[in-house]
C-alpha positions in Angstrom: 88.0 190.7 43.4 85.1 188.4 42.8 85.7 185.4 45.0 83.5 182.4 45.2 83.5 182.7 49.0 80.6 184.8 50.3 81.4 187.5 52.9 79.9 186.9 56.2 78.4 190.4 56.5 75.5 189.3 54.5 75.0 189.1 50.8 74.1 191.9 48.4 70.4 191.9 47.8 69.9 195.2 46.1 70.1 198.9 47.0 70.8 199.6 50.7 70.1 203.1 51.8 71.1 202.7 55.4 74.0 205.1 56.0 74.8 204.0 59.5 78.6 203.6 59.8 78.3 199.8 60.4 76.1 199.2 57.3 78.3 201.4 55.1 81.4 199.4 56.0 79.6 196.1 55.7 78.4 197.1 52.2 81.9 198.3 51.3 83.6 195.0 52.2 80.8 193.1 50.5 81.3 195.1 47.3 85.0 194.5 47.4 84.5 190.8 48.0 82.2 190.6 45.0 84.4 192.6 42.7 82.0 195.5 42.5 84.7 198.2 42.6 82.6 201.1 41.3 79.9 200.4 44.0 82.7 200.2 46.7 84.2 203.5 45.6 80.9 205.2 45.8 81.0 204.5 49.6 84.3 206.3 50.1 85.0 210.0 50.4 87.0 211.8 47.8 89.7 212.5 50.3 89.8 209.1 52.0 92.9 208.1 53.9 93.9 204.4 53.6 96.6 202.9 55.6 98.0 199.4 56.1 99.9 200.1 59.3 103.6 200.1 58.6 103.1 200.6 54.9 102.8 203.9 53.0 99.5 205.7 53.4 97.3 206.2 50.3 95.4 209.5 50.0 92.3 210.0 47.9 89.6 207.9 46.3 91.3 207.9 42.9 94.5 206.3 44.3 92.6 203.8 46.4 90.5 202.8 43.4 93.7 202.4 41.4 95.2 200.1 44.0 92.0 198.0 44.4 91.6 197.8 40.6 94.7 195.5 40.6 92.4 192.8 42.0 90.1 193.0 38.9 92.1 190.4 36.9 91.7 186.8 36.2 95.1 186.0 37.8 94.6 188.1 41.0 91.6 187.9 43.3 90.6 189.3 46.6 88.2 187.9 49.2 87.1 188.9 52.7 85.2 187.2 55.5 84.2 189.3 58.5 84.1 187.6 61.8 83.2 190.6 64.0 82.1 194.1 63.2 81.3 196.8 65.8 80.3 200.4 65.6 81.0 203.2 68.1 79.8 206.6 66.9 81.4 207.2 63.5 84.0 204.4 64.1 83.6 200.9 62.9 86.0 198.1 63.9 86.3 194.8 62.0 88.0 191.6 62.7 88.3 189.5 59.5 90.3 187.2 57.3 91.4 188.6 53.9 92.6 186.4 51.0 94.7 187.3 48.0 94.8 184.7 45.3 97.5 184.9 42.7 97.1 182.0 40.3 97.5 178.8 42.3 98.7 180.7 45.4 96.2 181.7 48.0 97.5 184.0 50.8 95.0 184.1 53.6 95.6 186.3 56.7 94.0 187.8 59.7 93.3 191.6 59.7 91.8 194.1 62.0 90.4 197.2 60.5 89.3 200.6 61.7 87.0 202.7 59.5 85.7 206.2 60.1 82.4 207.0 58.4 81.1 210.6 58.0 77.8 211.4 56.2 77.6 207.9 54.8 81.1 207.8 53.3 84.3 206.2 54.5 86.9 208.9 55.3 89.5 206.7 57.0 90.4 203.0 56.4 93.2 201.7 58.6 94.1 198.0 58.6 96.4 196.2 61.0 98.0 192.9 60.3 100.8 190.7 61.7 103.9 190.1 59.6 104.5 186.7 61.2 101.0 185.7 60.2 101.8 186.9 56.6 104.9 184.7 56.6 102.8 181.7 57.7 100.2 182.6 55.0 103.0 182.6 52.4 104.2 179.1 53.5 100.7 177.8 53.4 100.0 179.3 50.0 103.1 177.6 48.6 102.2 174.3 50.2 98.6 174.6 48.9 99.8 175.2 45.4 101.8 172.0 45.5 99.2 170.0 47.5 95.7 171.3 46.8 94.3 169.7 49.9 96.4 172.1 51.9 95.1 175.2 50.2 93.7 177.6 52.7 89.9 178.1 52.9 88.0 180.7 54.8 87.2 179.7 58.3 83.6 179.2 59.3 82.0 182.1 61.0 
């Protein structure tokens, strides 16, 4: 998960004790971006519900950690850049680009996420993405593997 592209939520500068929902989600995405899975998992509730809408829902911290641990390999990487993040009570909404890098293939796609944070822990993580956007990302990933100048890069903030 450790990508060379910094997340736009701010960089990790040490312990952050702010448990406001917005800061919890920002720290969570920052930790995922930097490959700090243990730190990220400390920010989710034991009974978290994680859904990529239209895909199966994952229940529980252990299962979410197992899924995310797939990105802790040299051949598979994850990155995120957050464009907008907003808080309303316990809900946090994000608009971002995520990237999955598999060897020379970089799949970069737009995602909107909804998080619910209770007592400083994420209890719900629901991501929405567009399948047509994923098809375009696949085409661009293949083109970028063949012609490196076409490889997707994170957009500027």
